[in-house]
Structures are given as C-alpha cells and as structure tokens.
N, C-alpha and C positions, 0 to 999 in steps of 0.2 A: 673391493673398492680401491681406487688409487688416484692420487694426485701426482702428476708427472711434472717435475721441475725442469722445464726446458726439454731438450732432447726429443722434440716432437716434429721438428722440421726435417724434410728429406735433405740429403746431401746436395747442396747447391753450389756448384763451382763458380757461379757468377759473383759470390761474395768473397771479397779479398781476405777478410779476417776469418780464420778457421773457427774461432770461438763463436762468431756470429752464426755460422752455419749450424752449430750445435744448439744454440739457445734461441735463435730467432724463429718466430712462428707467425704465419699469416692468420691462423685461426686460434682462438683460445682453447677450443676443444680439439685435441690432437688425435683422439680416437673414439669411435662409437662402439658400443658392445651390445650383443644380444643378451637377453636374460640367461642366467644359469638354468640348468635343468633341475628338477626336484632332487635328483641324486647329488647335485653339487651344492645344495643349500644346507646350512647348519644353524642351530640356535645354541647359545651357551651363556651361562652366568659368568661374568668376568670379575677379575680383581678390579678394585676401584682404580680408574686410570691415573697414572702418574703423569704430571705435566711434562710435556716433551717440547721444550721451547724451540729447538732447531727445526723440527718438522712435525707439527701437531697432527698431520695426516698420516704419519707413520703408525701402522697398527701393530708393529712388532711387539710393543709393550702391553698389548691387550691380551693378557694370559687368562686362561680359565681359572675360576676361583675355587677355593676349597669350600664346597657347598655344605660341609658337615657342620660348620660353625654358624651360630646365630648372628645375623647382621642387622644393623639399623637400616631403615629404608634408604637413608642417604648414601649408604655404602653399597647398595645393590645396583649393579649395572648388568644388563643382559643384551644380547646382540642377535640379529638375524643377518647373515652374511654369506657370501660366496666362499665355499671351502678353500682354504689356502692350498695351493699346489694343483688346482684344477683349472682348466682352460676355458675361456670364453671366446666366442666368435667375435673378431674385431674388424673394424673398417677404418683404414687410415690411408694417408698419402703413400705414394710409391717412394720408399726410402732407399737410398743408394743409387747405383748406376745401372742396375739390371744385369742381364736380361730378366724380364718379369713374366711370370706365368699368367695364363688367362684368369685364374682365380684371383691373383694379386691385382690385376687390372680391373676386374669386376668390383673388388672390394674398394679400390681407390675411387672408382666412379660413384659407388654408393656413399663414400665419405664426402665427396664433393657435393653430391645431391643433398645430403643432410646439412652440410655447412651452409649452403645457399638457403635451404628451407628455414634454418635457425638464424639467418642473418649474421653469420659468424665468419666473415671473410676480410675483415679490416682491422684485426687485432694488431698485426704487423709490428711486433716488438719482441724484445727479449724478456725473459722472466717466467713467471708461473704459467703452466698450461694444465689442462684437465684431461685425463684419460679415462678409458673404460666407461664412457658416458652412455647411459640408456637414452633412448630416443622416442619411446612410447609413453603416453601419459599414465601415471599411477591412478588407478581407480580408487583403491583403498589400501590402508595398512592398519590392521587391527591386532589387539592383544587381549587375550583372556587368560584366566587362571583356572586350575582345576579345583581350587578351594575358595571359599568365601573370603573376600578381602575386608569388607566392612558392610554395614547395613545397606548401603546403596549399591554395593557390588557383590551380589551372590556369585557362587561358582558358575563359570561359563558366560558371565555377562561381560560386555566390553569394558576395558579399563582405560580407554583412550583419553578420558577427561582427567585422569590422575597420572598421566605420563608425559614426560618430555622426550623428544627424539633428537639425537645428534646425528647429522648426516652431511653429505658433501653434495653441493649443487652448483652447476654452472649458470643456472637460470637467472638468479638475481644479478650476477655480475654482467651478463649479456644484456639484460634489460636496462641496466644503468648506462649502457653505451660504453662499456669497459672503463667506467670512471671510478667505481667504488665497490669494494668488497662488503661494505657495510650499509648499502642501500637495499634493504630487504623487502621481500614481497609480503611478509606477514607482520602482524602487529605484535606477536609474541616472539618473533625471531630475534635472536641475539648472537653475538660472536662467542666462540670458545675462548676462555681466559686461561691460558697457561700461566704457571707461576714462574717468574724470573728468578735469577740466582739470589737477588737481594730480598726475596720474599714478596715483592710487589706483583700484583696480577696485571698483565697487559693483554689486550685482545690479540688473538692470533690472526695475522693478516693472510687471508686466503679464502677459498670457496667452501669453508666448513662452518657449520652453524648449528644452533639449537633452537627448537621451537616446540610449542605444545603439539602433541600428537593430533589433537582435535583440529588444530589449525592446519597441520600438514595435510590432513584428509580434506579439509575445505579447499585448500589451494590446488590439490591434485597435481603435484609437480611432475615434470617430464625429464628435464636434463639433469639427472642425478646419477650417483653411483649406486650399485646394489650393495648396500651395507648400512645398517641402522642400529644405533646404540640407544637403548631405552633406559630412562631414569624415573623412578617413582617420585611423586611430589608430596606424598603423605604416607603415614604409617598405617598398617592394618589395625583394626580394632583390637585384635588379640594376637599374641605371638603365634604364627602359623606357618605352615610349609606350603610352598607354591611351585607348581610347574607351569611356566608361562608358554602359551602357544601363540606364535606370531604368524599372521597370514597376510601375504602381499598379493594384490590382484591388479593387473594392468588393464588398459582399455580394450585389449583383445580378448579379455576373459581368462588369460593365463593366471593360474593360482599357484603360489609357492608357499609352503608352510613348514614350520619346524617347531619342536617343543624343547625347552631347556631341561636340564637336570633339576631336581628339586632344590629349592633354596628356602631356608627358614629365616623369617623376618620378624624382628622384635616388634611387638604390638604397642599401641599407644597406652593400652591398659595393662601392659606387661604380662 
C-alpha cells in the first residue's frame, strides 16, 4: 500500500514553475493497481505502531513483532499486505516526454478510463495524491483464529465483530468532492491519531482511517490500497496462543489469504 505525496503528474512543460509540474495533479488517484498474486501476499504480527507524525502512511516503521512474549490485546497488531519488494501491475498517466511503448500507452488509456469512471478528473491541485489504488469492489475481508478466543468465538469462527481495521481509502475523499479527509462513509470510521512531539494527539490528515471490520464488510469498499492492519477490541477469555488467518475476496471472486505466526495474548481471566 502506498500514499504518494505529489509526484503523480506527468512532466508538463506548459507549467512555468518546475515545482508545479512535480506536485500538481489533475486526479487525486495517480495510479491504479491490480491485486497482488497469492505468492505476493503475507500476514504478520507487528510491533505496536509508533506514531509517525510526518507521514502516517509510511509503513517502514511497521516491523514484525517478537511473538514469543505475551502481549495484551491492545498491543497486538497484525497485517495482511502486499510483500515489500514485489511488483504490482500499475496504470498511470504517461510520465515524461517519451517515446512510449504500446504497453505504456495501453496502461495510460486504462488509467484515463478509470479516472472518468470514478469521477476523478477535477482535483487540479498540488498536495497529496493516492497511488496503488485497487478498482474492484471488496466482497469481504474476514479473520479467524485457530484457537478459541472467547465463549462467543470458538476456533475457526469469524472475529470480525471484535476487530478494527486500519486502511487507506480514496473513496471517502472523492465522495466528499475533494472537500474533506474526515467526511467518512461509515459510522464507526475515524481518523488515525498520531502523537505529536508535545504528547498531544492530533488527527493525521490524509486518506488513512480506522473502522470496525464488520462495517468495512458492510460498506464493501473499492478504491483502497491492498494493506490492512487489524486491532482487537477485547481480550480473550483466557491467555491463549492464536494464529490469525486473514482472507480477502473481491467482486470477481479472487481470494487472497495468509496466516500470521502464533501470538500469545493475555486473557481477561489471566
């Protein structure tokens, strides 16, 4: 998943200011992406994210956790994501002066088609842009554990009602008419709050948000990155070890799934 800060517009010599040609963009979404393949997908338990005020979308600080230690449920974060260092098929404008290959021209035509379909051709400004955007509707995103979590969630049953999901979406901002990053589609959707240097929490301004996984599945989002961070909302009944399997399905019936390493979570009953 990726948020691209500017740098999405092709080189346009009609603009006098060189900086404008770097940061100006006609469309908020600057590139669309195909789904990764199953071989390109991974799940991992992560260290509790450290606030990253300058760029909350930067995933470089999301390191795999030491899963040998017992963690409270608040400190457990796990992710389904595109493996770092593997490539996705992208569609974007023709950048630079050419000459362009047939494949590049075909990709640019696909980008224009998608921009029109998503009513995203009047952003026309400098600032944040959104890259690696999926364009097919999410049918479902589900999580199960190989162990019983509590009385209501035996092993293998959906944990969607006790999970929040942190993700990146262009959909909410586009539907606001480019007016607000905080005009959300969901009732439980809320901004990410990085911690500032003075200890105060301030909302991160951008297309990154948190909502209940149950609501994410109800909305069935389309214009998102393939990258999802999951957070539990309650402790298990007893201290127990869990391998979480995350399964993503889109409207075409494509299924991508991965399982985390085992993580031991402190129970409410200790």
